[in-house]
Rosetta silent file (secondary structure, phi, psi, omega in degrees, C-alpha in Angstrom):
SEQUENCE: MADSSNSDCASSSKQANKSTTDGIHMIHLREALGKTVNKCLESARYKTFAKHYKFANEKALRSIVSQFVENLKSTIQSELELMIEEENLLPLFNELDDLINDIPTDRQQPAWRPSGNPDTDVRNHRMQPKLKEKERLVKLLQQHEEENKRLKEALKPRKRQLVDTQQKLNKKFKSFETAAKACNKIPMKDVQKTVNHLSQS
SCORE:     score description
SCORE:     0.000 S_00000001
   1 L     0.000  -12.418  177.921   -0.057   -0.006    0.004 S_00000001
   2 H   -61.756  -34.936 -178.264    3.069    2.261    0.208 S_00000001
   3 H   -69.139  -40.345  177.207    3.117    2.500   -3.530 S_00000001
   4 H   -58.419  -39.783 -179.743   -0.578    3.579   -3.475 S_00000001
   5 H   -68.159  -36.592  176.610    0.248    6.289   -0.883 S_00000001
   6 H   -65.211  -37.438  177.776    3.093    7.513   -3.088 S_00000001
   7 H   -64.897  -39.829  176.681    0.695    7.626   -6.038 S_00000001
   8 H   -61.704  -42.796 -177.584   -1.809    9.661   -3.987 S_00000001
   9 H   -61.314  -49.130 -179.914    0.963   12.121   -3.074 S_00000001
  10 H   -59.927  -41.442 -178.810    1.980   12.431   -6.686 S_00000001
  11 H   -67.150  -39.946  177.466   -1.626   12.808   -7.769 S_00000001
  12 H   -68.099  -31.681  176.722   -2.276   15.550   -5.108 S_00000001
  13 H   -70.534  -37.804  177.328    0.905   17.292   -6.227 S_00000001
  14 H   -63.715  -45.925 -177.897   -0.280   17.179   -9.866 S_00000001
  15 H   -56.504  -42.396 -178.172   -3.696   18.384   -8.599 S_00000001
  16 H   -69.008  -41.579  179.167   -2.103   21.365   -6.853 S_00000001
  17 H   -66.131  -31.489  175.437   -0.199   22.407   -9.879 S_00000001
  18 H   -72.046  -31.679 -179.377   -3.348   22.266  -11.938 S_00000001
  19 H   -63.851  -20.523  176.870   -5.316   24.371   -9.401 S_00000001
  20 L   -61.944  -31.818  178.611   -2.978   27.298  -10.157 S_00000001
  21 L  -102.697  -12.600  179.943   -4.723   27.653  -13.479 S_00000001
  22 L   -83.408  143.923  176.557   -8.086   26.249  -12.586 S_00000001
  23 L   -79.429  175.708 -173.904  -10.867   28.464  -11.399 S_00000001
  24 H   -60.396  -40.754  177.584  -12.885   27.785   -8.195 S_00000001
  25 H   -70.775  -33.484  178.714  -15.546   25.728   -9.979 S_00000001
  26 H   -72.582  -32.566  175.897  -13.018   23.640  -11.867 S_00000001
  27 H   -65.728  -44.464  178.816  -11.226   22.918   -8.609 S_00000001
  28 H   -60.163  -41.256  177.885  -14.533   21.849   -7.049 S_00000001
  29 H   -61.255  -45.349  179.935  -15.237   19.565  -10.077 S_00000001
  30 H   -64.440  -40.954  179.225  -11.804   17.901   -9.757 S_00000001
  31 H   -59.604  -44.749 -177.726  -12.270   17.469   -6.032 S_00000001
  32 H   -70.914  -32.785  173.322  -15.619   15.902   -6.500 S_00000001
  33 H   -67.832  -40.568  178.866  -14.409   13.579   -9.190 S_00000001
  34 H   -60.523  -42.945  178.734  -11.461   12.607   -7.010 S_00000001
  35 H   -67.248  -36.963  179.810  -13.738   11.767   -4.114 S_00000001
  36 H   -66.949  -43.410 -178.626  -15.998    9.764   -6.395 S_00000001
  37 H   -62.081  -47.914 -178.029  -13.032    7.749   -7.694 S_00000001
  38 H   -63.851  -35.642  177.259  -11.709    7.065   -4.232 S_00000001
  39 H   -66.010  -38.801  179.255  -15.212    6.000   -3.071 S_00000001
  40 H   -70.828  -31.239 -178.648  -15.554    3.594   -5.988 S_00000001
  41 H   -88.560   -1.095  171.246  -12.158    2.025   -5.361 S_00000001
  42 L   -60.004  -29.324  177.987  -12.944    1.445   -1.807 S_00000001
  43 L   -73.145  -18.161 -178.820  -14.696   -1.790   -2.884 S_00000001
  44 L   -88.030   59.582  176.068  -11.376   -3.043   -4.344 S_00000001
  45 L   -93.148  161.376 -177.147  -10.046   -4.016   -0.903 S_00000001
  46 H   -60.656  -40.309 -179.167   -7.777   -6.876   -0.144 S_00000001
  47 H   -56.505  -38.060  177.679  -10.544   -8.662    1.851 S_00000001
  48 H   -60.617  -45.881 -178.144  -12.750   -8.764   -1.244 S_00000001
  49 H   -71.311  -36.128 -174.206   -9.977  -10.429   -3.325 S_00000001
  50 H   -66.936  -29.529  177.883   -8.913  -12.699   -0.437 S_00000001
  51 H   -62.053  -37.118 -178.997  -12.447  -14.033   -0.259 S_00000001
  52 H   -96.880  -13.169 -178.539  -12.301  -15.276   -3.780 S_00000001
  53 L  -125.044   62.402 -177.969   -8.610  -16.119   -4.016 S_00000001
  54 L   -69.792  -23.380  179.847   -8.080  -18.127   -0.826 S_00000001
  55 L   -75.433  -17.551 -170.251   -5.455  -20.288   -2.528 S_00000001
  56 L   -79.332  151.388  178.283   -3.182  -17.256   -3.196 S_00000001
  57 L   -71.371  133.424 -175.537   -0.178  -16.332   -1.050 S_00000001
  58 H   -60.713  -44.558 -178.300   -1.292  -13.324    1.172 S_00000001
  59 H   -65.073  -41.531  177.132    1.781  -11.246    0.538 S_00000001
  60 H   -65.254  -43.726 -179.569    1.625  -11.756   -3.263 S_00000001
  61 H   -64.277  -38.873  176.958   -2.053  -11.092   -3.289 S_00000001
  62 H   -61.552  -43.062  176.576   -1.721   -7.926   -1.310 S_00000001
  63 H   -61.605  -42.718 -178.522    0.989   -6.714   -3.795 S_00000001
  64 H   -68.654  -40.389  178.480   -1.201   -7.550   -6.774 S_00000001
  65 H   -65.182  -39.768  178.983   -4.303   -5.870   -5.321 S_00000001
  66 H   -59.790  -47.023  174.939   -2.217   -2.787   -4.495 S_00000001
  67 H   -60.247  -44.239  177.505   -0.877   -2.567   -8.087 S_00000001
  68 H   -56.915  -51.451 -175.713   -4.327   -3.226   -9.483 S_00000001
  69 H   -63.220  -37.474 -178.116   -5.933   -0.418   -7.491 S_00000001
  70 H   -66.159  -50.453 -179.329   -3.026    1.987   -8.372 S_00000001
  71 H   -59.900  -45.445  179.538   -3.270    1.151  -12.058 S_00000001
  72 H   -58.918  -47.490  178.401   -7.097    1.321  -12.049 S_00000001
  73 H   -59.438  -44.386  178.718   -6.949    4.784  -10.296 S_00000001
  74 H   -61.329  -42.484  179.259   -4.353    6.065  -12.679 S_00000001
  75 H   -66.169  -40.888 -179.765   -6.432    4.951  -15.691 S_00000001
  76 H   -63.614  -45.483 -177.047   -9.632    6.447  -14.360 S_00000001
  77 H   -66.271  -31.049  179.449   -7.950    9.751  -13.640 S_00000001
  78 H   -70.125  -36.600 -179.174   -6.356    9.796  -17.122 S_00000001
  79 H   -72.437  -33.697 -179.361   -9.802    9.185  -18.763 S_00000001
  80 H   -66.416  -45.296  179.425  -11.294   11.951  -16.553 S_00000001
  81 H   -58.990  -43.238 -178.658   -8.514   14.380  -17.649 S_00000001
  82 H   -65.487  -38.606  178.171   -9.047   13.358  -21.191 S_00000001
  83 H   -64.997  -44.276  178.956  -12.821   13.942  -20.915 S_00000001
  84 H   -59.043  -41.827 -178.795  -12.195   17.393  -19.348 S_00000001
  85 H   -69.211  -44.584 -174.183   -9.845   18.276  -22.220 S_00000001
  86 H   -69.011  -37.464  178.879  -12.103   16.934  -25.026 S_00000001
  87 L   -81.275   -3.919  172.662  -15.147   18.692  -23.621 S_00000001
  88 L    64.043   38.515 -173.555  -13.137   21.905  -23.258 S_00000001
  89 H   -70.211  -38.846 -171.924  -14.392   22.251  -19.579 S_00000001
  90 H   -58.682  -47.638  173.530  -11.551   24.276  -18.240 S_00000001
  91 H   -67.067  -35.082  179.273  -12.245   27.535  -20.242 S_00000001
  92 H   -63.248  -49.518  177.131  -15.989   27.067  -19.852 S_00000001
  93 H   -57.282  -43.274  178.887  -15.581   26.813  -16.048 S_00000001
  94 H   -67.105  -34.938  178.847  -13.265   29.768  -15.908 S_00000001
  95 H   -67.036  -40.627  176.950  -15.600   31.828  -17.996 S_00000001
  96 H   -57.081  -43.456  179.896  -18.390   30.842  -15.502 S_00000001
  97 H   -61.332  -45.780  179.068  -16.172   32.093  -12.665 S_00000001
  98 H   -58.686  -42.361  179.072  -15.611   35.372  -14.481 S_00000001
  99 H   -64.282  -42.716 -178.823  -19.342   35.859  -15.113 S_00000001
 100 H   -68.085  -36.564  174.924  -20.108   35.205  -11.406 S_00000001
 101 H   -65.906  -33.601  179.452  -17.348   37.626  -10.351 S_00000001
 102 H   -73.298  -20.793 -179.400  -18.773   40.381  -12.663 S_00000001
 103 L   -70.076  130.331  179.725  -22.167   40.125  -11.086 S_00000001
 104 L   -65.490  139.275 -174.535  -22.622   43.016   -8.483 S_00000001
 105 L   -89.406  -17.520 -178.193  -22.844   41.660   -4.928 S_00000001
 106 L   -96.936   55.357  178.640  -24.899   44.561   -3.656 S_00000001
 107 L   -64.283  129.861  176.902  -28.173   43.514   -5.016 S_00000001
 108 L   -93.065  -18.224  179.007  -31.165   45.367   -3.583 S_00000001
 109 L  -125.963  149.558  176.671  -33.618   42.936   -5.314 S_00000001
 110 L   -71.169  152.292 -179.105  -33.369   39.138   -5.512 S_00000001
 111 L   -64.264  152.155 -173.918  -32.303   37.641   -8.756 S_00000001
 112 L   -66.512  141.646  175.868  -34.995   36.717  -11.237 S_00000001
 113 L  -135.108  144.021  173.869  -36.545   33.257  -10.853 S_00000001
 114 L   -59.426  136.741  179.828  -39.300   31.722  -12.976 S_00000001
 115 L   -78.036  -17.990 -177.320  -42.704   32.118  -11.462 S_00000001
 116 L   102.488  -18.824  176.898  -44.029   28.826  -12.738 S_00000001
 117 L  -104.726  109.635 -172.925  -46.478   30.541  -15.052 S_00000001
 118 H   -63.579  -38.708 -179.812  -45.015   30.557  -18.661 S_00000001
 119 H   -57.894  -42.706 -178.912  -47.359   33.288  -19.785 S_00000001
 120 H   -67.885  -45.797 -174.340  -46.184   35.656  -17.018 S_00000001
 121 H   -67.826  -37.941  178.843  -42.462   34.779  -17.509 S_00000001
 122 H   -66.083  -41.966 -175.822  -42.789   35.279  -21.373 S_00000001
 123 H   -66.795  -40.626  177.336  -44.589   38.579  -20.899 S_00000001
 124 H   -68.902  -30.040  176.353  -41.931   39.897  -18.549 S_00000001
 125 H   -73.078  -32.577  178.862  -39.173   38.851  -20.987 S_00000001
 126 H   -81.493  -18.598 -175.915  -40.932   40.580  -23.875 S_00000001
 127 H   -77.777  -17.201 -176.115  -41.594   43.682  -21.838 S_00000001
 128 H   -68.305  -48.940  177.949  -37.792   44.433  -21.487 S_00000001
 129 H   -64.266  -30.733  179.944  -37.173   45.557  -25.116 S_00000001
 130 H   -69.021  -38.634  177.999  -40.466   47.528  -25.017 S_00000001
 131 H   -65.433  -40.527  177.613  -39.429   49.235  -21.875 S_00000001
 132 H   -63.487  -40.944  177.851  -36.064   50.177  -23.474 S_00000001
 133 H   -61.676  -42.211  177.419  -37.848   51.510  -26.479 S_00000001
 134 H   -61.728  -37.910  176.137  -40.192   53.544  -24.313 S_00000001
 135 H   -62.951  -40.125 -179.735  -37.189   54.991  -22.496 S_00000001
 136 H   -64.991  -43.664  179.430  -35.546   55.952  -25.775 S_00000001
 137 H   -66.607  -36.956  175.381  -38.774   57.682  -26.979 S_00000001
 138 H   -59.065  -45.159  179.746  -39.145   59.581  -23.700 S_00000001
 139 H   -65.531  -40.638  178.912  -35.655   60.890  -24.026 S_00000001
 140 H   -61.149  -45.818  179.314  -36.254   61.874  -27.670 S_00000001
 141 H   -59.313  -43.813  178.221  -39.469   63.639  -26.655 S_00000001
 142 H   -59.970  -42.154  179.467  -37.653   65.582  -23.865 S_00000001
 143 H   -65.151  -39.486  177.020  -34.951   66.650  -26.462 S_00000001
 144 H   -67.149  -44.934  179.665  -37.628   67.870  -28.810 S_00000001
 145 H   -61.292  -45.313  177.208  -39.471   69.806  -25.989 S_00000001
 146 H   -60.296  -42.282  177.213  -36.222   71.383  -24.943 S_00000001
 147 H   -62.503  -42.084  175.140  -35.406   72.376  -28.533 S_00000001
 148 H   -59.187  -42.824 -178.750  -38.945   73.891  -28.943 S_00000001
 149 H   -64.444  -41.995 -177.146  -38.469   75.882  -25.735 S_00000001
 150 H   -66.121  -39.361  178.708  -35.119   77.179  -26.892 S_00000001
 151 H   -68.124  -37.947  176.176  -36.570   78.280  -30.243 S_00000001
 152 H   -65.162  -35.853  175.538  -39.465   80.049  -28.586 S_00000001
 153 H   -67.369  -35.810  177.101  -37.001   81.938  -26.382 S_00000001
 154 H   -69.035  -30.814  178.403  -34.948   82.822  -29.492 S_00000001
 155 H   -76.279  -21.829 -176.873  -38.079   84.153  -31.191 S_00000001
 156 H   -55.862  -50.789  177.869  -39.188   86.524  -28.439 S_00000001
 157 H   -58.157  -33.866  179.022  -36.778   89.399  -29.381 S_00000001
 158 H   -70.620  -36.663  174.239  -37.849   89.219  -33.009 S_00000001
 159 H   -61.908  -44.716  173.274  -41.495   89.329  -31.991 S_00000001
 160 H   -48.893  -50.907 -172.212  -40.745   92.414  -29.922 S_00000001
 161 H   -65.203  -37.770  177.581  -38.982   94.016  -32.777 S_00000001
 162 H   -64.973  -38.152  179.309  -41.872   93.255  -35.165 S_00000001
 163 H   -62.657  -44.065  178.480  -44.275   94.791  -32.675 S_00000001
 164 H   -63.948  -40.544  179.751  -42.212   97.967  -32.448 S_00000001
 165 H   -65.971  -39.505  176.210  -41.957   98.176  -36.244 S_00000001
 166 H   -58.534  -41.770 -179.407  -45.700   97.700  -36.530 S_00000001
 167 H   -68.187  -36.739  178.405  -46.316  100.522  -34.102 S_00000001
 168 H   -63.942  -43.631  176.499  -43.949  102.854  -35.963 S_00000001
 169 H   -59.876  -48.235  177.028  -45.670  102.024  -39.270 S_00000001
 170 H   -51.254  -45.465 -178.317  -49.055  102.764  -37.666 S_00000001
 171 H   -67.527  -38.143 -178.555  -47.837  106.189  -36.577 S_00000001
 172 H   -67.860  -44.348 -178.603  -46.430  106.956  -40.061 S_00000001
 173 H   -60.532  -36.365  179.772  -49.784  105.927  -41.660 S_00000001
 174 H   -67.477  -37.741  179.182  -51.639  108.209  -39.276 S_00000001
 175 H   -67.719  -37.506  177.011  -49.423  111.176  -40.225 S_00000001
 176 H   -64.870  -43.058  178.012  -50.007  110.389  -43.852 S_00000001
 177 H   -62.491  -41.781  178.734  -53.759  110.231  -43.332 S_00000001
 178 H   -66.398  -32.373 -179.995  -53.707  113.578  -41.543 S_00000001
 179 H   -72.670  -35.057  179.720  -51.672  115.166  -44.311 S_00000001
 180 H   -69.122  -39.472  175.954  -54.081  113.662  -46.993 S_00000001
 181 H   -66.162  -35.852  178.284  -57.051  115.083  -45.091 S_00000001
 182 H   -65.652  -42.593  178.139  -55.443  118.463  -44.872 S_00000001
 183 H   -60.398  -39.951  179.189  -54.757  118.372  -48.645 S_00000001
 184 H   -63.405  -28.085 -176.011  -58.296  117.549  -49.316 S_00000001
 185 H   -80.712  -20.467 -177.321  -59.489  120.595  -47.452 S_00000001
 186 L   -84.474  129.590 -179.747  -57.399  123.034  -49.681 S_00000001
 187 L   -66.323  152.630 -172.572  -59.262  124.018  -52.952 S_00000001
 188 H   -71.367  -30.032  179.137  -57.668  122.802  -56.154 S_00000001
 189 H   -63.436  -44.733 -174.974  -57.578  126.384  -57.599 S_00000001
 190 H   -64.687  -37.182 -176.628  -55.445  127.629  -54.770 S_00000001
 191 H   -65.288  -39.520 -178.856  -53.177  124.554  -55.166 S_00000001
 192 H   -64.392  -46.909  177.754  -52.890  125.318  -58.940 S_00000001
 193 H   -58.569  -43.632  179.960  -52.009  128.933  -58.296 S_00000001
 194 H   -64.364  -42.155  177.350  -49.365  128.039  -55.826 S_00000001
 195 H   -61.321  -44.895  178.791  -47.812  125.491  -58.199 S_00000001
 196 H   -60.735  -41.985 -179.817  -47.860  128.063  -61.066 S_00000001
 197 H   -64.122  -43.388  179.064  -46.349  130.666  -58.848 S_00000001
 198 H   -64.592  -38.432 -178.927  -43.568  128.386  -57.726 S_00000001
 199 H   -73.150  -31.578  172.875  -42.814  127.326  -61.289 S_00000001
 200 H   -67.439  -36.707 -179.189  -42.549  130.903  -62.520 S_00000001
 201 L   -83.742    0.000    0.000  -40.225  132.034  -59.816 S_00000001
């Protein structure tokens, strides 16, 4: 069994080296697989073999069982490592660790869980893009309202200028009307005489 102990030490040393690149979930997976393998190999005890091979020498049988368990454990671990490599589990588990680490820990509300009612869950899912679109339209409306308000403020001085111009024109028109009325009161003969007199002089 000393050989088996040395194998365990080498295996744990190899496991320690792997854990430097493994994320926390990958480490847990390897530990769980290791415990499962050890639990399965517990049935391969000397007593189990001795019961069926009573004719064998005890020392030789113990050595054979120890080598068998060691080889079996090594083969199983190699197969598990091959499976992990083929399934590309290491980057997937490390990516899972990164996603979990990126989640904010100061949640004020519990994480979403399905309610059990598919209609409600689907409706909530479909509402998300609609709420985002609503938020976008509200911002767009606010921008247009602010622009309209700015244009109204910019037009106020021009409106005042137009009112002042209108008032000045009204005064001019009134003076012209007064002059026209005064001219109408003068007889045309007197006007003609005045014009002739001015042209002769």
